PAKOLRO-155969 format. One record per residue (C-alpha): residue in one letter; residue number from 0; x, y, z. Coordinates in steps of 0.25 Angstrom, whole numbers, plus 2048, in hexadecimal, padded with zeros to 3 digits. Each point is the difference from the previous one (the first is absolute). Layout:
% residues N
PALO  resn  resi    x    y    z
PALO     a   NUM    X    Y    Z
...
% end
This chain:
% residues 327
PALO  resn  resi    x    y    z
PALO     m     0  906  D94  AD3
PALO     p     1  7FE  7F4  7F8
PALO     n     2  805  7F3  806
PALO     l     3  808  7F6  7F8
PALO     l     4  7F5  7F7  7FC
PALO     e     5  7F8  80D  7FA
PALO     t     6  80D  804  7F9
PALO     i     7  802  7F2  7F9
PALO     f     8  7F1  800  7FC
PALO     s     9  802  80E  7F9
PALO     w    10  80A  7FA  7F7
PALO     f    11  7F6  7F7  7FA
PALO     r    12  7F4  80A  7FE
PALO     p    13  7FD  804  7F2
PALO     a    14  807  80C  7FB
PALO     s    15  7F7  80D  800
PALO     y    16  7FC  804  7F2
PALO     p    17  7F9  80C  7FB
PALO     a    18  7F0  7FE  800
PALO     d    19  7F9  800  7F2
PALO     s    20  7FA  80D  7FD
PALO     a    21  7F8  806  7F4
PALO     t    22  805  80E  803
PALO     e    23  80E  800  805
PALO     p    24  807  80B  7F7
PALO     a    25  80A  7FD  7F6
PALO     q    26  80D  806  806
PALO     v    27  80B  807  7F8
PALO     t    28  80D  7F8  802
PALO     r    29  80D  807  800
PALO     s    30  80E  7FB  7FD
PALO     r    31  80D  806  802
PALO     v    32  80A  7FB  7F6
PALO     l    33  80F  800  800
PALO     a    34  805  800  7F1
PALO     i    35  80D  7FA  7FE
PALO     v    36  805  802  7F1
PALO     y    37  80C  7F8  7FC
PALO     d    38  806  808  7F4
PALO     p    39  80F  7FE  800
PALO     v    40  809  80A  7F9
PALO     m    41  805  7F9  7F3
PALO     d    42  80B  80B  7FD
PALO     p    43  807  807  80B
PALO     s    44  805  80A  7F6
PALO     t    45  7F2  805  7FC
PALO     g    46  7F8  7FB  80C
PALO     v    47  7F6  7FA  7F7
PALO     t    48  7F7  7F5  807
PALO     l    49  7FB  7F3  7FA
PALO     s    50  7F2  806  7FE
PALO     r    51  805  80B  7F8
PALO     q    52  80A  7F8  7F8
PALO     m    53  7F5  7F6  7FC
PALO     q    54  7F6  80B  7FE
PALO     w    55  7F6  7F9  80A
PALO     y    56  7F5  807  808
PALO     n    57  802  80B  80A
PALO     p    58  7FD  7F9  80E
PALO     a    59  7F9  80D  805
PALO     d    60  7F7  800  7F4
PALO     l    61  7FD  7F1  803
PALO     l    62  7FD  803  80E
PALO     t    63  7F7  80C  7FD
PALO     g    64  7F7  7F8  7F6
PALO     f    65  7FF  7F4  808
PALO     m    66  7FB  806  80C
PALO     a    67  7F7  809  7F8
PALO     d    68  7FA  7F3  7FA
PALO     l    69  7FE  7F9  80E
PALO     l    70  7F9  80D  805
PALO     e    71  7F7  801  7F4
PALO     t    72  7FC  7F1  800
PALO     s    73  7FE  7FF  80F
PALO     k    74  7F8  80D  800
PALO     g    75  809  806  80A
PALO     l    76  801  7F4  809
PALO     a    77  80E  7FC  7FD
PALO     r    78  809  80C  804
PALO     y    79  80F  7FE  7FE
PALO     e    80  80B  80A  804
PALO     i    81  80E  7FF  7FD
PALO     v    82  807  805  80D
PALO     q    83  80E  7FD  7FC
PALO     r    84  807  7FD  7F3
PALO     i    85  80E  7FA  800
PALO     d    86  808  7FF  7F3
PALO     v    87  80B  7F5  801
PALO     n    88  80C  801  7F7
PALO     e    89  803  7F1  800
PALO     f    90  7FB  7F3  7FA
PALO     p    91  7F9  7F8  80C
PALO     a    92  806  7F3  804
PALO     k    93  7FB  7F3  7FC
PALO     v    94  7FE  7F5  80B
PALO     d    95  80E  7FA  7FD
PALO     g    96  806  80E  802
PALO     f    97  802  803  7F1
PALO     r    98  7FF  80E  7FB
PALO     y    99  7FF  805  7F2
PALO     t   100  80A  80A  7FB
PALO     p   101  7FC  80A  7F5
PALO     q   102  809  7F8  7F7
PALO     s   103  7FA  7F2  804
PALO     y   104  7F2  805  800
PALO     m   105  801  806  7F2
PALO     d   106  806  7F3  7FB
PALO     v   107  7F3  7F9  804
PALO     m   108  7F8  80B  7FA
PALO     r   109  808  7FE  7F3
PALO     r   110  7FE  7F1  801
PALO     t   111  80F  7FD  800
PALO     t   112  7FF  7FA  80D
PALO     p   113  7F4  7F9  807
PALO     p   114  7FA  806  80D
PALO     h   115  806  7FC  80D
PALO     t   116  7FA  7F4  807
PALO     p   117  7FA  800  80B
PALO     s   118  7F8  80B  7FB
PALO     e   119  7F9  804  80D
PALO     v   120  804  80D  808
PALO     d   121  804  7FF  80E
PALO     y   122  7F4  806  807
PALO     n   123  806  7FE  80E
PALO     a   124  80C  809  7FC
PALO     i   125  7F6  80B  7FC
PALO     v   126  7F8  7FE  80C
PALO     s   127  80C  802  809
PALO     q   128  807  80B  7F8
PALO     f   129  7F3  809  800
PALO     n   130  7FB  7FC  80E
PALO     l   131  7F3  7FC  7FB
PALO     l   132  7FB  7F8  80B
PALO     q   133  803  80A  80A
PALO     r   134  7FA  80B  7F8
PALO     v   135  7F3  7F8  7FE
PALO     a   136  800  7FD  80F
PALO     r   137  802  80F  803
PALO     n   138  7F4  803  7F7
PALO     e   139  809  809  7F7
PALO     i   140  7FC  7F8  7F4
PALO     d   141  7F5  7F6  7FC
PALO     e   142  806  7FA  7F4
PALO     v   143  80C  800  7F6
PALO     w   144  801  802  7F1
PALO     v   145  80D  7FC  7F9
PALO     f   146  803  804  7F2
PALO     g   147  80A  7F8  7F8
PALO     f   148  802  7FB  7F2
PALO     p   149  800  7F3  7F8
PALO     h   150  808  7F5  807
PALO     a   151  800  808  80D
PALO     g   152  7F9  7F4  807
PALO     f   153  7F5  806  807
PALO     y   154  7F2  7F9  802
PALO     e   155  7F4  808  7FC
PALO     s   156  7FC  800  80E
PALO     i   157  804  7F9  80D
PALO     m   158  7FB  801  80E
PALO     a   159  807  801  80D
PALO     g   160  7FD  801  80F
PALO     p   161  7F9  7F8  80A
PALO     g   162  7F5  7F7  7FA
PALO     a   163  805  804  7F2
PALO     f   164  7FA  7F7  7F5
PALO     w   165  801  7FD  7F1
PALO     c   166  800  80D  7F8
PALO     n   167  804  7FB  7F2
PALO     s   168  80C  7FA  807
PALO     k   169  804  7F9  80D
PALO     p   170  800  809  80C
PALO     l   171  80D  806  804
PALO     a   172  805  7F8  80C
PALO     n   173  806  805  80D
PALO     t   174  7F9  80E  7FF
PALO     s   175  7F7  800  80C
PALO     a   176  807  80B  807
PALO     s   177  7F8  80A  7F7
PALO     k   178  7F4  7FD  809
PALO     r   179  7F6  800  7F5
PALO     r   180  7FF  7FB  7F1
PALO     f   181  805  808  7F5
PALO     v   182  802  7FE  7F1
PALO     i   183  80D  803  7F8
PALO     m   184  7FC  803  7F1
PALO     g   185  80A  7FD  7F5
PALO     f   186  7FE  80A  7F4
PALO     s   187  809  802  7F4
PALO     y   188  802  80D  7F9
PALO     e   189  802  7F9  7F3
PALO     r   190  7F1  7FE  800
PALO     y   191  7F4  809  801
PALO     i   192  7F5  803  809
PALO     g   193  7F7  7F4  7FB
PALO     e   194  80B  7F6  804
PALO     m   195  800  807  80E
PALO     l   196  7F1  7FE  801
PALO     e   197  802  7F1  7FC
PALO     s   198  80A  7FE  80B
PALO     y   199  7F6  807  80A
PALO     g   200  7F5  7F7  7FA
PALO     h   201  807  7F4  804
PALO     r   202  802  805  80E
PALO     a   203  7F1  803  800
PALO     e   204  7FD  7F2  7FC
PALO     s   205  809  7FA  80B
PALO     i   206  7FA  809  80B
PALO     m   207  7F1  7FE  7FC
PALO     e   208  802  7F1  7FE
PALO     r   209  805  7FF  80F
PALO     t   210  7F5  80A  804
PALO     f   211  7F5  7F6  7FB
PALO     s   212  808  7F3  803
PALO     k   213  7F6  7FC  80B
PALO     l   214  7F4  801  7F8
PALO     s   215  7FB  7F7  7F5
PALO     g   216  7F5  7FF  7F5
PALO     e   217  7F9  80D  7FD
PALO     a   218  804  806  80D
PALO     n   219  80E  801  7FB
PALO     l   220  7FE  80D  7F8
PALO     w   221  80E  800  7FB
PALO     k   222  7FF  7F3  7F9
PALO     r   223  7F3  805  7F9
PALO     f   224  807  80E  7FD
PALO     i   225  80B  7F9  7F8
PALO     r   226  7F7  7F7  7F7
PALO     y   227  802  801  7F1
PALO     e   228  7F9  7F8  7F5
PALO     k   229  80B  7F6  7FE
PALO     s   230  801  7FC  80F
PALO     a   231  7F1  801  803
PALO     p   232  7F8  7FF  7F3
PALO     g   233  7F3  808  801
PALO     k   234  805  807  80D
PALO     a   235  80A  80A  7FC
PALO     a   236  802  80C  809
PALO     c   237  80D  809  800
PALO     g   238  80B  7F6  7FE
PALO     n   239  80D  801  806
PALO     i   240  80D  809  7FD
PALO     h   241  804  7F7  7F4
PALO     f   242  7F2  7FB  7FB
PALO     a   243  7F5  80A  7FC
PALO     p   244  7F2  7FA  800
PALO     n   245  801  7FB  7F2
PALO     s   246  80F  7FC  800
PALO     q   247  805  7F3  7FA
PALO     s   248  80E  801  805
PALO     d   249  809  809  809
PALO     y   250  801  80E  7FC
PALO     d   251  7F5  7FE  7F6
PALO     w   252  7FA  80E  803
PALO     g   253  7FD  804  7F1
PALO     n   254  7F6  7F4  7FE
PALO     t   255  7F4  805  7F8
PALO     t   256  7F7  7F4  803
PALO     p   257  7F3  805  806
PALO     v   258  7FD  7F9  80E
PALO     r   259  7F5  801  80A
PALO     s   260  806  806  80D
PALO     e   261  7FB  805  80E
PALO     c   262  80B  80A  800
PALO     y   263  7F6  80C  800
PALO     d   264  7F9  7FA  80C
PALO     w   265  80D  800  808
PALO     l   266  802  80F  7FC
PALO     l   267  7F3  805  802
PALO     n   268  7F8  7F7  80A
PALO     f   269  80A  7F9  809
PALO     p   270  7FD  7FB  80B
PALO     n   271  7F1  7FF  7FC
PALO     f   272  801  7F9  7F2
PALO     k   273  7F5  802  7F7
PALO     g   274  803  7F6  7F5
PALO     d   275  805  80B  7F7
PALO     i   276  806  7F8  7F4
PALO     r   277  806  806  7F4
PALO     i   278  807  7FD  7F3
PALO     v   279  80E  805  801
PALO     d   280  80D  7FF  7F8
PALO     a   281  80E  806  800
PALO     t   282  7FB  80E  7FC
PALO     a   283  7FB  801  80F
PALO     w   284  80E  7FF  805
PALO     g   285  809  807  7F6
PALO     s   286  801  7F6  7F4
PALO     g   287  80C  7FA  805
PALO     e   288  808  80B  806
PALO     i   289  806  7FB  80D
PALO     r   290  7FE  80D  809
PALO     a   291  7F2  802  7FB
PALO     h   292  7FC  7F1  804
PALO     h   293  806  801  80D
PALO     k   294  7F9  80D  804
PALO     w   295  7F3  7FA  7FB
PALO     w   296  803  7F4  809
PALO     f   297  803  808  80C
PALO     n   298  7F4  809  7FE
PALO     h   299  7F7  7F4  802
PALO     f   300  806  7FD  80E
PALO     p   301  7F5  802  80B
PALO     r   302  802  80D  808
PALO     v   303  7F3  802  807
PALO     a   304  7FB  800  80E
PALO     g   305  7FD  7F4  808
PALO     r   306  806  7F3  805
PALO     r   307  7FB  7F2  7FD
PALO     n   308  806  7F3  806
PALO     r   309  80A  808  807
PALO     i   310  806  806  7F3
PALO     h   311  7FE  80F  7FD
PALO     n   312  7F9  803  7F3
PALO     n   313  80B  80A  7FD
PALO     w   314  80B  7F6  7FB
PALO     w   315  80B  80B  7FE
PALO     q   316  802  801  80F
PALO     y   317  806  7F2  7FF
PALO     v   318  808  802  7F3
PALO     v   319  806  80C  806
PALO     d   320  802  7FB  80E
PALO     p   321  802  7F1  801
PALO     q   322  801  802  80F
PALO     k   323  7F0  801  800
PALO     v   324  7FF  7F2  7FA
PALO     l   325  7FB  7F6  80B
PALO     t   326  807  7F3  801
% end
């Protein structure tokens, strides 16, 4: 049995990290999702919901297409499963307790009244109502996908749990009872799958930024991956979720200007780059179509065997499961 001095010294020993390896396999990462769909009934006499009244997209179709895109671009390494879907016949509460009614919401949509402020949804109320912390702690679910509508007040993503960090928004406080980190995605059934991929892309950016935060220079492969011509002249790689390799501004995915890029080196040769530089333009990523660009971008994410600088060469395991990010 260790004495008191040994116990104290153990507190200051370096954390145990996985050893680097050239052969450690790329593991499939599975995530069990609770889907919460806020789709209030707008007319009790007919039962018509907001999504149907506005002729917006069917959440079931969005879920199916989105998960299929992630499965395809990760080559089967990102596997999501909807373990439960809860349809909620209400407008979620804002942080000040306000809730839209069918009439007040339609007034906003018709622009006869301005949207309510503060606009942010009350995440703590949702966490409590659906027992999210307890369900994550019991390993019933791994993350939450919430579907809302314009002005619902959800962030594209937010992280909760002990050690939660920035995930395109500040971490959700007072959620350590979940015993592990988890993400709450905020989607809108007014938008299509391309916008869902964009929200997920910002999640990926935040998580990979944190994953490589202790590395600098060329060792920080994430910084290298997101280079584009405007930010790093002559060193364009794959860009980020807003900027393709040749983009001049946000969302400029249709730019036809040819640019030299190492994107094929990432796709074909990572981690043993061969200097494969090619001329590319918007035709490579869908000529401006949002879903096509985002799938192209995700398709270039490393997903091969091996670990270097304590970071696996399969980046999907971090994007899907932020608990695997070493902090």
